[in-house]
C-alpha positions in Angstrom: 37.7 -67.2 -15.4 40.0 -67.4 -18.4 43.4 -68.9 -17.3 45.3 -69.2 -20.6 46.4 -66.4 -22.9 44.0 -65.3 -25.7 44.5 -63.6 -29.0 43.1 -60.1 -29.5 39.7 -60.3 -31.0 39.3 -57.7 -33.8 36.5 -58.9 -36.0 33.1 -57.2 -35.3 30.0 -59.4 -35.4 28.2 -59.2 -38.7 25.1 -57.0 -38.2 26.5 -55.4 -35.1 28.5 -52.4 -36.4 28.4 -50.5 -33.2 29.4 -53.3 -30.8 32.9 -54.5 -29.8 33.8 -58.0 -31.1 31.5 -60.5 -29.4 34.6 -62.5 -28.3 36.0 -59.5 -26.6 32.8 -59.0 -24.6 33.0 -62.7 -23.6 36.6 -62.3 -22.4 35.7 -59.2 -20.4 32.8 -61.0 -18.7 35.3 -63.6 -17.5 37.9 -61.2 -16.1 38.9 -57.5 -16.3 42.5 -58.5 -17.1 43.6 -61.4 -19.2 46.9 -62.7 -20.5 47.3 -61.8 -24.2 49.3 -63.6 -26.8 51.2 -61.4 -29.3 52.2 -62.6 -32.7 55.8 -61.9 -32.0 55.8 -64.2 -28.9 55.6 -61.4 -26.4 53.6 -62.1 -23.3 51.3 -59.2 -22.5 47.9 -58.3 -21.2 44.4 -57.4 -22.3 42.5 -55.1 -20.1 38.7 -55.1 -20.7 37.2 -53.9 -17.3 36.3 -50.2 -16.9 38.2 -49.8 -13.6 41.3 -51.6 -14.9 41.5 -49.5 -18.2 40.9 -46.3 -16.2 43.6 -47.2 -13.7 46.2 -48.0 -16.3 45.5 -44.8 -18.2 46.1 -42.7 -15.1 49.1 -44.6 -13.7 52.5 -43.0 -14.5 54.1 -46.5 -14.3 52.7 -47.2 -17.7 54.2 -45.6 -20.7 52.7 -44.3 -24.0 56.0 -44.6 -25.9 55.4 -46.4 -29.1 59.0 -47.8 -29.4 58.4 -49.8 -26.2 55.2 -51.5 -27.4 54.6 -54.8 -29.1 51.8 -54.9 -31.7 48.9 -57.4 -30.9 48.1 -57.5 -34.7 49.5 -60.2 -37.0 51.7 -59.0 -39.7 53.8 -56.6 -37.6 56.2 -59.2 -35.9 59.6 -57.7 -35.4 58.5 -54.2 -36.5 59.3 -51.6 -34.0 58.0 -48.0 -34.0 60.7 -45.3 -34.0 61.0 -43.0 -30.9 58.8 -40.0 -31.0 60.1 -37.0 -32.9 60.2 -33.7 -31.1 56.7 -32.4 -30.8 55.0 -35.8 -31.2 53.7 -35.7 -27.7 51.0 -38.4 -28.0 53.8 -40.9 -27.8 55.6 -39.2 -24.9 55.6 -39.5 -21.1 56.1 -36.8 -18.6 58.0 -34.5 -18.3 58.4 -34.2 -22.1 54.7 -34.7 -22.7 53.8 -32.2 -19.9 55.7 -29.4 -21.6 53.9 -29.7 -24.9 50.6 -30.4 -23.4 50.7 -27.2 -21.3 51.6 -25.1 -24.2 48.8 -26.5 -26.4 46.0 -26.9 -23.7 45.8 -23.1 -23.2 44.7 -22.8 -26.8 41.8 -25.3 -26.3 40.0 -24.1 -23.2 36.4 -24.7 -22.6 35.6 -20.9 -22.9 37.5 -20.6 -26.2 35.7 -23.6 -27.7 32.3 -22.4 -26.6 33.0 -19.1 -28.4 33.2 -21.0 -31.7 29.6 -22.2 -31.4 28.1 -19.5 -33.6 30.7 -20.1 -36.4 30.0 -23.9 -36.2 26.3 -23.3 -36.5 27.0 -21.3 -39.6 29.2 -24.0 -41.1 26.6 -26.7 -40.4 23.8 -24.6 -41.9 25.8 -24.0 -45.1 26.2 -27.7 -45.6 22.5 -28.5 -44.6 21.5 -26.0 -47.3 23.7 -27.7 -49.8 22.2 -31.1 -48.9 18.7 -29.7 -49.3 19.5 -28.3 -52.7 21.1 -31.6 -53.8 18.3 -33.7 -52.5 18.6 -37.3 -51.4 20.1 -39.8 -51.5 23.3 -38.3 -50.5 26.5 -39.4 -48.6 26.4 -37.9 -45.2 30.0 -38.5 -44.6 31.3 -36.2 -47.5 28.4 -33.9 -47.4 28.1 -33.1 -43.7 30.1 -35.3 -41.2 33.6 -34.5 -42.7 33.3 -30.9 -43.7 32.2 -29.5 -40.3 35.2 -30.6 -38.2 37.5 -30.1 -41.1 36.5 -26.5 -41.7 36.6 -25.7 -38.0 40.0 -27.2 -37.3 41.5 -25.6 -40.4 40.2 -22.1 -39.4 41.3 -22.7 -35.8 44.8 -23.6 -36.8 45.0 -21.2 -39.7 45.3 -24.0 -42.4 43.9 -23.4 -45.9 40.8 -25.5 -46.3 41.5 -25.9 -50.0 44.6 -28.1 -49.0 42.4 -30.6 -47.3 42.9 -33.4 -49.9 46.5 -33.6 -49.1 46.4 -33.8 -45.4 43.3 -35.9 -45.2 45.1 -38.7 -47.0 48.1 -38.4 -44.6 45.7 -38.5 -41.6 44.0 -41.6 -43.0 47.4 -43.4 -43.2 48.4 -42.2 -39.8 45.3 -43.7 -38.1 45.3 -46.9 -40.1 45.8 -50.1 -38.1 46.9 -51.8 -41.4 49.5 -49.2 -41.9 53.0 -50.4 -40.9 55.0 -48.2 -38.5 57.2 -47.1 -41.4 54.0 -46.0 -43.2 52.8 -44.1 -40.2 56.2 -42.5 -39.9 56.0 -41.4 -43.6 52.5 -40.1 -43.2 53.6 -38.1 -40.1 56.6 -36.7 -41.9 54.4 -35.6 -44.9 51.9 -34.0 -42.6 54.6 -32.3 -40.5 56.3 -31.1 -43.6 53.1 -29.4 -44.9 52.6 -27.7 -41.5 56.3 -26.8 -41.3 55.9 -24.6 -44.4 52.8 -23.0 -42.8 54.8 -22.3 -39.7 57.4 -20.5 -41.6 54.9 -18.3 -43.3 53.2 -17.6 -39.9 56.4 -16.6 -38.3 56.9 -14.0 -41.1 53.3 -12.8 -41.0 51.2 -13.9 -38.0 47.4 -14.3 -38.4 44.7 -14.8 -35.8 45.0 -18.6 -35.3 46.5 -21.2 -33.0 49.5 -21.9 -35.1 50.5 -18.2 -35.2 50.0 -18.1 -31.3 52.3 -21.1 -30.9 55.1 -19.4 -32.9 55.4 -17.0 -29.9 56.4 -19.8 -27.6 59.8 -21.5 -27.3 58.9 -24.3 -29.7 61.2 -24.9 -32.7 59.9 -25.1 -36.2 60.3 -28.9 -36.1 58.3 -29.1 -32.8 55.6 -26.8 -34.2 55.3 -28.8 -37.3 54.7 -32.0 -35.3 52.3 -30.4 -32.8 50.4 -28.8 -35.6 50.2 -32.0 -37.6 48.9 -33.9 -34.7 46.2 -31.3 -33.9 45.2 -31.2 -37.6 45.0 -34.9 -38.0 43.0 -35.5 -34.8 40.7 -32.6 -35.5 39.8 -34.1 -39.0 39.1 -37.6 -38.2 37.6 -38.5 -34.8 34.7 -36.1 -34.6 33.7 -36.8 -38.3 33.5 -40.4 -37.5 31.3 -39.9 -34.4 28.9 -37.7 -36.4 28.5 -40.2 -39.2 28.5 -43.4 -37.1 26.3 -41.8 -34.4 23.7 -40.7 -37.0 23.7 -44.3 -38.3 23.1 -45.6 -34.8 20.4 -43.1 -34.0 18.5 -43.7 -37.3 18.1 -47.4 -36.3 15.4 -46.4 -33.8 13.1 -43.4 -34.7 12.6 -42.4 -31.0 16.4 -42.0 -30.7 16.5 -39.7 -33.7 13.6 -37.7 -32.4 15.3 -37.2 -29.0 17.8 -34.9 -30.6 15.0 -32.3 -30.9 14.5 -32.4 -27.2 16.6 -29.3 -26.3 20.2 -28.6 -25.3 20.1 -30.7 -22.1 19.0 -33.8 -24.0 21.5 -33.2 -26.7 24.3 -32.9 -24.3 23.4 -36.1 -22.7 23.1 -37.9 -26.0 26.5 -36.7 -27.2 28.2 -38.2 -24.1 26.1 -41.4 -24.5 27.3 -41.7 -28.2 30.9 -41.2 -27.1 30.5 -44.1 -24.6 28.4 -46.4 -26.8 30.4 -46.0 -30.1 34.0 -45.5 -28.6 35.4 -44.7 -32.1 38.9 -45.1 -30.7 38.3 -48.7 -29.4 41.9 -49.7 -28.5 44.9 -48.1 -26.8 48.1 -49.5 -25.5 50.6 -48.9 -22.6 53.8 -50.5 -21.5 54.7 -51.2 -17.9 57.9 -49.4 -16.8 58.2 -51.5 -13.7 56.4 -54.5 -12.2 52.9 -53.4 -11.4 50.3 -55.3 -9.4 47.0 -55.1 -11.2 43.8 -57.0 -10.6 45.6 -59.7 -8.7 48.3 -60.2 -11.3 51.8 -58.9 -11.6 52.3 -57.0 -14.9 56.0 -57.3 -15.5 58.2 -54.5 -16.5 58.3 -54.2 -20.3 54.8 -55.9 -20.7 52.4 -54.3 -23.2 48.9 -53.9 -21.9 46.3 -53.6 -24.7 43.4 -51.4 -23.4 40.1 -52.4 -24.9 38.3 -49.1 -24.3 35.3 -50.1 -26.2 34.8 -53.1 -23.9 35.5 -50.9 -20.8 32.8 -48.5 -21.9 30.3 -51.5 -22.1 31.3 -52.9 -18.7 28.1 -53.8 -16.8 29.9 -53.1 -13.5 30.0 -49.5 -14.5 27.0 -48.9 -16.8 23.6 -50.5 -16.6 22.5 -52.2 -19.8 25.8 -51.1 -21.4 24.9 -52.5 -24.8 21.9 -50.2 -25.1 22.1 -46.9 -26.8 20.1 -44.5 -24.5 20.3 -40.9 -25.5 18.8 -40.0 -22.0 21.6 -41.9 -20.1 24.0 -39.9 -17.9 27.1 -41.5 -19.2 29.3 -39.6 -16.7 32.9 -40.9 -16.5 32.9 -42.7 -20.0 36.3 -43.3 -21.5 35.4 -42.2 -25.0 37.9 -39.2 -24.6 40.4 -41.3 -22.8 41.6 -40.6 -19.3 44.7 -39.5 -17.4 47.7 -37.4 -18.7 46.6 -38.1 -22.4 42.9 -37.1 -21.8 41.8 -35.8 -25.2 42.9 -32.2 -25.6 40.2 -31.5 -28.2 37.3 -32.9 -26.3 35.7 -29.5 -25.7 35.9 -28.7 -29.4 34.5 -32.1 -30.3 31.6 -31.7 -27.8 30.7 -28.2 -29.3 30.8 -29.6 -32.9 28.6 -32.5 -32.0 26.2 -30.5 -29.9 25.7 -28.4 -33.0 25.9 -30.9 -35.8 23.4 -33.5 -34.4 20.4 -31.4 -33.5 20.8 -29.2 -36.6 20.7 -32.2 -38.9 17.7 -33.6 -37.0 15.8 -30.3 -37.1 16.4 -29.8 -40.8 15.6 -33.4 -41.7 13.3 -34.9 -39.1 12.5 -37.8 -41.6 16.1 -38.6 -42.3 16.6 -42.3 -43.0 19.2 -44.7 -44.5 19.1 -44.9 -48.3 20.4 -48.5 -48.2 20.0 -51.5 -46.0 21.8 -51.1 -42.7 24.0 -54.2 -43.5 25.1 -52.5 -46.8 26.6 -49.4 -45.0 30.3 -49.8 -45.5 32.4 -49.8 -42.3 35.9 -48.5 -42.0 38.2 -51.4 -42.0 41.8 -51.3 -40.9 41.5 -48.0 -39.1 42.4 -47.0 -35.5 39.3 -44.9 -35.5 36.0 -46.8 -36.1 33.4 -45.4 -38.4 31.8 -45.7 -41.8 33.3 -44.9 -45.2 30.0 -43.7 -46.5 26.5 -43.2 -45.1 23.9 -43.0 -47.9 20.8 -41.2 -46.5 17.6 -39.7 -47.9 14.5 -37.9 -46.5 
């Protein structure tokens, strides 16, 4: 059992690009909740146990508000995030969060996302055709993993795909762990400003897309710009990283890659297992609004709790052989999409995209392999969303 406070482990073990930091795993094996030292002197907590992380995510006594949080990363001492702007509901608590969530959730229903399957299949096929014409080696990130979710979220929201260069850069800054709060604020403002211009156009001439639908609600232009910017940024980044990093992980073992050709049920299971195993959003944070008893400790009001979601998804108390990627595992209840009031709104869209992208790639290129040594694949550094910056492949 670890009695004294620890620093947040961030460095992944060389040669283990899919695993949480080894020190984080060691801490989690000792206790599900551990005192955490913050660079600014704040006394907070590190949650690594599956049950603990899940409980905090669902407990309304813990807040998502960014201005209440202390950063566990060095270099951000004394830097406080500004309060959430209208529409920035990821950093809000109920009832403000609930209002925005209800308006948006109705546009991302399971049924509506399933109806996109045929279109996603066409998008995937177009990029597979382009890959085949190009021949290997090729970067799977830019050739396949990024274009599919980018095309789909742009079409769904009614955003011109040709503008992707502008908002992809803003999204990268928004999700960068090495981006200071002021930089994140600037990126959010830039992204929101872009969407605000689109909202104005859609109010004047609505089209068949989610942004146009949202103009019929009581949301103001500023709120719509923030909501739309969040949906756009999230739709661009997370699924692309699961597709690329997941392909990397599956290619390490031929039988795992072959499993993707085992039919829809196997693919569905593999997608959930990849979300558990990879946990591309490895860390979240919450702040106690009052004293809360948790795992035999009292988490004081105002304490920041860092939630090591990647460690929770590898908790042996919840998943057998958690450090093994098993495409046939029923990873029910994983926290890869979060949990509680902030449970990922786009999870059904992400699932449909991955259920199409992975088997289509495996069917077209059954002999797909890395074009470089595994240790030479560049990982994303300084990003809230884990992944690779490039994945050179051939066949």
